[in-house]
N, C-alpha and C positions, 0 to 999 in steps of 0.2 A: 504494500500500500504506500509506503513512504517513497517519495521521489526526491527532487532537488530541494535541499533544505537551506533556507536563508536565516542565519542568526539575526535576531531583531536587535537593533541598536537604537537607544533613546535619542541620539543625535541625528544619525543618518536617516532614520525612518520615523522621525518625530511626527510628521504630518501624513504618513502613509497609513494604510489600513486594509480592510478586508470585507468580504461579503460572506455571510453564513451560507452554508450549503443548503439547498432546498430538497435534496434527496440523498440517498446513500448508495448511488450507483458506483461510487468509487470502490465499494466492497464487492462488486458483482463477481469478480474473478477469484474470490477467496473461498476455496473449498474447506479451509480450516483457518482458525485465527488463534493467536496466543491467548492463554487464559492465566489468571493469577490465582494464587491460593485464596486470597480474600473473596474471590468471586464464586467459589465452589457452591455455597448454599443457593445462590441465585441461578447458577447455570445448570446444576444437576437435574432439576425437574424436567428440563427440556432437551438438553444436548447429549449426544454421545461424546465421551472424552477420549483423548488419545495422547500419544507423545510423538513429537516430530523433531527433526534435527533443528538445532538452533545455530545461527551464524556464529562462527568461531569455534564450533565443536560442542559436543554434548547434546542433550535432549531437553525439550521444553514441553510443558503441558499445553494442550490445545483443545478447543472445541471443534468438532467436525460439523461442517455446515453444508456439505454436499457429498454426492456419491461419485462424482467424476472431477478430475483436475480442472481448475478454471471455471467452476460452476458453483455459485453460492445459491442454495435453495431457500435461503432466509429472506430474499428480497422478492417483491412483486414487480410487475411491469412498470409501476410508477416510482420504483426505487425506495419503497417503504419496507421497513423491517417487519416481517410477519411471524416470527417464531419466538415470541417471548423475550427473554433477557437480551439486551444489546451489550456485548462485551466491552469492557473499558478500553480495549485496543482501538475502538472506533470513536469513543466518546470525545476525545480531545481533538480529532481531525478538524482543521488542517495544521494543528500545532503539535510540535514534538519537542521534548527536552533532550538535547544532545550535547555531547562533550566537545568543546572546541578549545584551541590553543589561545591562551590569554597571556601575552608576554612570554615568560619562561615556564609558565605553568599551564594547567588545563582546568577548566571548570564547565559545569553544565549550564547551558543557557537556553532560553526559549527560542525555538526556530519555527519557521513557517514553510509548509510544503508548497513550493512554487508550482509544482505540477498539478495542484488542485484547481488552478485557474481562478482562484478566489482572491488573489492579491490585487490591491488597488493602490496605485501611487497617489491618486487624488480621490479618496472616498467621498461619496455623495450621501449625506445623511437622508436626504429626501427619497433615495432609492433603497434605504435600509442598510447602507454600508456604514462601517464604523472605523474609527481610528484605533491604532494600537496604543498610543500614548496620549496623555493630555498635554496642554501647553507647557506644563512644567517638566515634561519628560517622564512622568510616572505612568506605569501601566494602567489602563482602564480597569475598572473593578472586575469585569468578566475575565480579563486576562490574568489578573491577580489570582482569581479562583482557578484558572487553567494551570498556572504555574504550581500552585499548591497541590492540585490534583495529580499533575504529572510527576511531581516529586514523590507523592504518596505511591503512585503506581510503580515508580522506579525502585523505591525501597522494597515494595512487596514483590517485585520481579526478582530481586536478589534472593529473597526468602524462598520463593517458588523454585528458582533454579537450584538452590541448595537442597531443597527437598527432593527434586527429581534426580539430582546427582546421587543422593543417598540411595534412591531406588535402583539406579544403574549400578552403583557400587555393590549392591546386594544381589546383582544379577537377576533382577525381577522384571526386566523389560524384555519382551519377545516380539518378533514381527507379527503384525496383525493383518490378515487378509479378511476383508469385510465379509461377514457371513450373511449376505443378503443377495437374493437373485438380482442380477444386473438388468435394470429396465431399459437399457440402451445397448444393444449388441454391437453397435459401431464404436463404442468407447469402452476402454477398460475401466474397471472400478478404481477408485482412488487407492493409491499405493504409497509405500514409504512410511506407513504408520506403525507405531509400536503400542503394545498393550501390556497390562500386568500379567505375569505368569502366576495365575491364582494357585496352581498346584504347588509351586515352589513357595509362595507366600505362606501357605498353610503348614509348611514344614519348618519354618523359622523358629528358633528357640526364643526364650524369653528375653535374653540379652540382645539379640538381633532386633526383635520387635521394639524393645525399649529404645534402642539407638534410632530406629526409624521414627519412632514417635517423637523423640527429642528434636528431630530435624524436620518435623511436619510431614514426613514422607508417608506415614501410615494413613493419614487422612486422605491424601491424594490417591494412594493405592486402592483403598476401598471405594472411593468416589468413582474411580475409573471403572472398576468392576461393576458397580451398581448402575453405571450409566449405559452399559451395553444394550439393553433393550430399546433405548431411544433411537437406535439405528433404524428400526422399523418405521418410525415417524418420518424420517427423511425420505424413505421410499414412498410412503403414502403421499407426501407433499409433491414428490416428483411426478407421480401418477396423476395427481390432481392438476398440477400445472400443465402437463401434457394434454389432458382432456380439455382444459379450458383453452389452450392454444389452438386446438382443432376447431373450437367453437368461435375463435377470433376474439376471445376476451382474456383479460389479465387475471392473475390470481388475486382474489380478495385477501385482505389482511386477516390472518387468523387471530393474531394479537398485535395489530399493526402499530409500529412505532412512528410517531410523527417526526419527520426529519428535523423540524425546527426545534424539537426538544432533545435532540441527540447530544447536544453540548451540555450534558448533565454530569457534573463532576462529582459523582457519588457512586461508590462501589455497590451500595445497596439499592440503587435506583433500578426499577424494572421497566418494562416497555410501556407501562401505563402511567408512569410518573409525568 
C-alpha cells in the first residue's frame, strides 16, 4: 500500500495540505494486511488469520482478506469496506510514520504517501481540503491525533513481531494451503501463508508455554487456530460478489465502512464507529 513517502516539514510544507480519501480502493489489491496484537479481539470474529513474510526477514501476523493474490474481498464496487473491522494498517492512510536521517542521527517523522494522489500544494478549504500545519507551524489537531496513533501502532508492531518471532523460534509455524474449494479455476488460491502447527503446540511443556505466554505468543497462536473457520466466509463473499457481477450490480455492504470515517485513530474502533 505504501508508495513514495514525503517527510512533512513545518517550514517547507507550512501552507501545503491534503484531501481525505473518499473510498478505500487503495486497498483493493491487498489479499492480506498486517495485523497487530492489540487488534486481535476486534479482528477475530470476522477474519481468518495467518502469518506472512515481513520485509527484512521473519514473519508477521496478518488478516486474510481474499482467496487469490491481488484481490481484496472486503471492498464493494464503491470502495466501501464490507467485512466488519477495518485494520489499523489502513486507518492512518495516507500518513505513515517512518524513520529518516536527521543530521547525524535518525528519528521517526510523519510522512505523506504521494502516490495516494491526495497531496495538495494549495489546499482549498471550500473543497474540503485541509492544511497540514497552522500559521505557527504546528500540526493541525487531526494530524496530532494521527501522529499519536501511528506511534501507538509502531510500539504495538514491535510487540507483535516479538510474539510471532517466539512462535517461529518454537517451530510452531507451518505452511498453510487454504482448505477451501477454489471458486476460480483460472487463478491459484493465495499462497505463501503460514499457520500454527496445532499438533506441535499441544505437545509443548509447561516451561515452553510459559515462555510463549510471556512474549504474547500464546494469545496469537490460539487466535490463529480459532480463526480458521472464517475462511468459509471469504468464499461465500466471493460467490456473492460473482453472482451480483453477473447481474450488473455491486456488492452491498454487509457491515459497510464509511470511507470518510476510516481516519479513526483507535484500535478498538469497529466498522460502525
